[in-house]
C-alpha positions in Angstrom: -9.0 17.5 4.5 -10.2 15.3 1.6 -13.3 13.1 2.0 -12.8 9.4 1.5 -15.6 7.4 -0.2 -15.8 4.0 1.4 -15.6 0.9 -1.0 -18.8 -0.7 -2.2 -20.4 -2.9 0.5 -19.1 -0.8 3.3 -20.3 2.2 5.2 -18.9 4.7 7.7 -20.5 4.5 11.2 -19.7 5.4 14.8 -18.7 2.6 17.2 -19.1 3.0 21.0 -15.8 2.5 22.7 -13.7 3.5 25.8 -11.8 6.8 25.2 -8.4 7.4 27.0 -5.5 9.8 26.6 -3.1 9.0 23.8 0.7 9.2 23.9 0.6 12.5 22.0 -1.7 15.6 22.1 -3.2 14.9 18.7 -4.3 11.3 19.4 -6.6 9.3 21.7 -6.5 5.7 22.8 -9.8 3.8 21.9 -10.7 0.4 23.3 -13.5 -1.8 22.0 -15.7 -2.8 23.5 -16.1 -0.1 26.0 -16.8 -2.6 28.8 -16.0 -6.2 29.4 -13.2 -8.2 27.8 -11.1 -6.1 25.5 -11.0 -7.0 21.8 -8.7 -4.3 20.7 -7.1 -1.1 22.0 -5.4 1.3 19.5 -4.3 4.9 19.0 -6.4 7.1 16.6 -6.3 10.8 15.6 -8.4 13.1 17.8 -10.6 13.8 14.7 -11.6 10.2 14.4 -13.1 10.0 17.9 -15.7 11.8 20.0 -15.7 11.8 23.8 -13.6 12.7 26.8 -10.7 10.6 28.2 -11.8 8.2 30.9 -15.3 7.9 29.5 -17.3 6.0 26.9 -17.2 7.7 23.6 -17.2 6.7 20.0 -14.8 6.2 17.1 -15.5 6.5 13.4 -15.1 3.1 11.6 -15.6 1.6 8.2 -18.2 -1.1 8.7 -18.1 -4.2 6.6 -21.0 -6.7 6.5 -19.8 -10.2 5.5 -21.8 -13.4 5.7 -24.0 -12.1 8.5 -21.0 -10.8 10.6 -20.2 -7.2 11.2 -16.5 -6.1 11.1 -15.2 -2.6 11.9 -12.0 -1.2 10.4 -10.6 1.1 13.1 -8.9 4.3 11.9 -5.5 3.2 13.5 -2.3 3.3 11.6 -2.6 -0.5 11.0 -6.4 -0.3 10.2 -7.1 -2.9 12.9 -10.3 -4.9 12.5 -12.8 -5.9 15.2 -16.0 -7.9 15.2 -18.8 -5.4 16.0 -22.1 -5.7 17.8 -25.0 -4.0 16.0 -26.0 -2.4 19.4 -22.7 -0.6 19.6 -23.2 1.3 16.3 -24.6 4.8 15.6 -24.8 7.0 12.5 
């Protein structure tokens, strides 16, 4: 699988999220944030997430820093964007 280089001003990070079963065997449902009021819930490829369904795990995102705000581009088919808390990020 080819490796993608993120655009300038972005970085690839892991974002804590809730992991659930997807509709198909090769996907998972991820919800951010993992607890509290849901911002976004999307389906992603198994390779883009780590963790077991029904637990807190993490999803690989493209992180964008803009005017002091952190945004995460989720690896969903629509490349959904969420506002991210620094505490939810890992390398």
